[in-house]
Backbone as a printed PyTorch tensor [residue, N CA C, xyz], in Angstrom:
tensor([[[ -62.7850,  226.0030, -124.2560],
         [ -63.0590,  226.4130, -122.8700],
         [ -62.8760,  228.1500, -123.2530]],

        [[ -63.3480,  228.9190, -122.8510],
         [ -63.2660,  230.4980, -123.3160],
         [ -61.9890,  230.8480, -122.3730]],

        [[ -61.6460,  231.9380, -123.0190],
         [ -60.2720,  232.5540, -122.3390],
         [ -61.0140,  233.6070, -121.4030]],

        [[ -60.0040,  233.8920, -119.9730],
         [ -60.2560,  234.6630, -119.3340],
         [ -60.1520,  236.1540, -119.8100]],

        [[ -61.1590,  237.0900, -119.4140],
         [ -60.7520,  238.3120, -120.2000],
         [ -60.5090,  239.1630, -118.8060]],

        [[ -59.0330,  240.1720, -118.8130],
         [ -58.6620,  240.3570, -117.9080],
         [ -59.9840,  241.7720, -117.6890]],

        [[ -60.1630,  242.5540, -116.4930],
         [ -61.0990,  243.0870, -115.8500],
         [ -60.9310,  244.3400, -116.4220]],

        [[ -59.4350,  244.9110, -116.4750],
         [ -59.1220,  246.6030, -117.2150],
         [ -59.3820,  246.6100, -118.4690]],

        [[ -59.6070,  245.2530, -119.4870],
         [ -60.1250,  245.1970, -120.8610],
         [ -61.9370,  245.8180, -120.6220]],

        [[ -62.7550,  246.0260, -119.8300],
         [ -63.9050,  246.2500, -119.8310],
         [ -64.1140,  248.0320, -119.2880]],

        [[ -63.0880,  248.4090, -119.1900],
         [ -62.6200,  249.6420, -118.5820],
         [ -63.0170,  250.7620, -119.7700]],

        [[ -63.7430,  251.8020, -119.6740],
         [ -63.8240,  252.6650, -120.6770],
         [ -62.7180,  253.5780, -121.1800]],

        [[ -61.3900,  253.2940, -120.2830],
         [ -60.5660,  254.0110, -120.3030],
         [ -59.2390,  252.9460, -121.4980]],

        [[ -59.7760,  251.7320, -121.6280],
         [ -59.1380,  250.7040, -122.2280],
         [ -58.7930,  250.9820, -123.8300]],

        [[ -58.3870,  251.0410, -124.4710],
         [ -58.2630,  250.7190, -126.0790],
         [ -57.3540,  250.0650, -126.5520]],

        [[ -58.3350,  248.9840, -127.5600],
         [ -58.0200,  247.7920, -128.2930],
         [ -57.5170,  247.8810, -129.2590]],

        [[ -56.2000,  248.1170, -129.2100],
         [ -55.5670,  248.3450, -130.6810],
         [ -54.9390,  247.0330, -131.0350]],

        [[ -55.3580,  246.3160, -132.0810],
         [ -54.2990,  245.1640, -132.2690],
         [ -52.8140,  245.4970, -132.0070]],

        [[ -52.0800,  244.8030, -130.9750],
         [ -50.5620,  245.0170, -131.0230],
         [ -50.3420,  246.2750, -130.3360]],

        [[ -51.3840,  246.7680, -129.9630],
         [ -51.0500,  248.2380, -129.0740],
         [ -52.0580,  248.4480, -128.0010]],

        [[ -52.2140,  247.9780, -127.2560],
         [ -53.0290,  247.7700, -125.9610],
         [ -52.6060,  248.9580, -125.2040]],

        [[ -53.6120,  250.0530, -124.8600],
         [ -52.8760,  251.0790, -124.1600],
         [ -54.2520,  251.5290, -123.2460]],

        [[ -54.0430,  252.6630, -122.3340],
         [ -55.1510,  253.2520, -121.8040],
         [ -55.3220,  254.7990, -122.2490]],

        [[ -56.2200,  255.4170, -122.4100],
         [ -56.8690,  256.9430, -122.7030],
         [ -55.9170,  257.5430, -121.1320]],

        [[ -55.4500,  259.0160, -121.6690],
         [ -55.1960,  259.9790, -120.4550],
         [ -56.4850,  259.6300, -119.6080]],

        [[ -55.8800,  260.0390, -117.9880],
         [ -56.4620,  260.2560, -117.0480],
         [ -56.9600,  258.5830, -116.4630]],

        [[ -56.5530,  257.7450, -117.1800],
         [ -56.8880,  256.4350, -116.4020],
         [ -56.7350,  256.4570, -115.1280]],

        [[ -57.3170,  255.4300, -114.0920],
         [ -56.9630,  255.6310, -112.8680],
         [ -55.6970,  254.8300, -112.5190]],

        [[ -54.6330,  255.2390, -111.4340],
         [ -53.5220,  254.7670, -111.5160],
         [ -53.8590,  253.0070, -111.1210]],

        [[ -54.7100,  252.5450, -110.3960],
         [ -54.7320,  251.2350, -110.1730],
         [ -55.2360,  250.2660, -111.6780]],

        [[ -55.7940,  251.1450, -112.4160],
         [ -55.8840,  250.4960, -113.8370],
         [ -54.4880,  250.4500, -114.6000]],

        [[ -53.9090,  251.5270, -114.2460],
         [ -52.4730,  251.4790, -115.1650],
         [ -51.5510,  250.3920, -114.7660]],

        [[ -51.4850,  250.2470, -113.3970],
         [ -51.1120,  248.9230, -112.6430],
         [ -51.0010,  247.4320, -113.3760]],

        [[ -52.7690,  247.6250, -113.1490],
         [ -53.1610,  246.2030, -113.9250],
         [ -52.7400,  245.7430, -115.2030]],

        [[ -52.8460,  246.7470, -115.8840],
         [ -52.3740,  246.5390, -117.4440],
         [ -50.9860,  246.3520, -117.5540]],

        [[ -50.0530,  247.0680, -117.0240],
         [ -48.7620,  246.9740, -116.6910],
         [ -48.2840,  245.6040, -116.4690]],

        [[ -49.0210,  245.0680, -115.0170],
         [ -48.5910,  243.5120, -114.9070],
         [ -48.8970,  242.6200, -115.6760]],

        [[ -49.9830,  242.8000, -116.3950],
         [ -50.7490,  241.9240, -117.5600],
         [ -49.6800,  241.7500, -118.8570]],

        [[ -49.4170,  243.0400, -119.2880],
         [ -48.0630,  242.9490, -120.0510],
         [ -46.9890,  242.3220, -120.0380]],

        [[ -46.5220,  242.8120, -118.3820],
         [ -45.2520,  241.9030, -118.0010],
         [ -45.5110,  240.3170, -118.0870]],

        [[ -46.4410,  240.3480, -117.3860],
         [ -46.6850,  238.3720, -117.2980],
         [ -46.5030,  237.5060, -118.4020]],

        [[ -47.2390,  238.6490, -119.7090],
         [ -46.9420,  237.8330, -120.9490],
         [ -45.5600,  237.5810, -121.2680]],

        [[ -44.6450,  238.4480, -120.7590],
         [ -43.1990,  238.3180, -121.2440],
         [ -42.5130,  236.8510, -120.5680]],

        [[ -43.3410,  236.3640, -119.7180],
         [ -43.0020,  235.4410, -118.9080],
         [ -43.6430,  234.1280, -119.0570]],

        [[ -43.4310,  233.7070, -120.1580],
         [ -43.7960,  232.4570, -120.5430],
         [ -43.9710,  231.0240, -119.7830]],

        [[ -42.8590,  230.6560, -119.1270],
         [ -42.4060,  229.1380, -118.5120],
         [ -42.8370,  229.6370, -117.1650]],

        [[ -43.6580,  230.6950, -116.5280],
         [ -44.1290,  230.7970, -115.3290],
         [ -44.9420,  229.9760, -114.5430]],

        [[ -44.8100,  229.4010, -113.4570],
         [ -45.4630,  228.3970, -113.0510],
         [ -47.1450,  228.9340, -113.0190]],

        [[ -47.9200,  227.8990, -113.4510],
         [ -49.4250,  228.4160, -112.9710],
         [ -49.9920,  229.2700, -114.2920]],

        [[ -48.8950,  229.1990, -115.5510],
         [ -49.2880,  229.8490, -116.8450],
         [ -49.4220,  228.5840, -117.7930]],

        [[ -50.1390,  228.8750, -119.0260],
         [ -49.6700,  228.5910, -120.1140],
         [ -49.9430,  229.6950, -121.1930]],

        [[ -48.7070,  229.2740, -122.0060],
         [ -48.2060,  230.0180, -123.0020],
         [ -48.4860,  231.4820, -122.6210]],

        [[ -48.0070,  231.7260, -121.4670],
         [ -47.8830,  233.0510, -121.0660],
         [ -49.3740,  233.6350, -120.0990]],

        [[ -50.2940,  232.9480, -120.2810],
         [ -51.6490,  232.9380, -119.7310],
         [ -51.6980,  232.4930, -118.2930]],

        [[ -52.3840,  233.6490, -117.4380],
         [ -52.3000,  232.5790, -116.0910],
         [ -53.5370,  232.2150, -116.0530]],

        [[ -53.4300,  230.9170, -115.2370],
         [ -54.5940,  230.2190, -114.9090],
         [ -54.9810,  230.3220, -113.6410]],

        [[ -56.0950,  230.4640, -113.7870],
         [ -56.9350,  230.7840, -112.3500],
         [ -57.8150,  229.6340, -111.8030]],

        [[ -57.8770,  228.9150, -110.9790],
         [ -58.6470,  227.9960, -110.3920],
         [ -59.6270,  228.5460, -109.4760]],

        [[ -60.7370,  227.8080, -109.6930],
         [ -62.2130,  228.1700, -108.6390],
         [ -61.7510,  228.0410, -107.4340]]])
């Protein structure tokens, strides 16, 4: 099963460096919040609705 790719990773502001995801300067505030929320969600491994910290979305 393919993994869901967060929408912010498709932005031209997103920089995908291994172990150092970040946004280029000038990124919209909403995009900054999405990345921050995603990074914070990875710290909570045993949260309901997640597997290994990855949020599971049902159609």
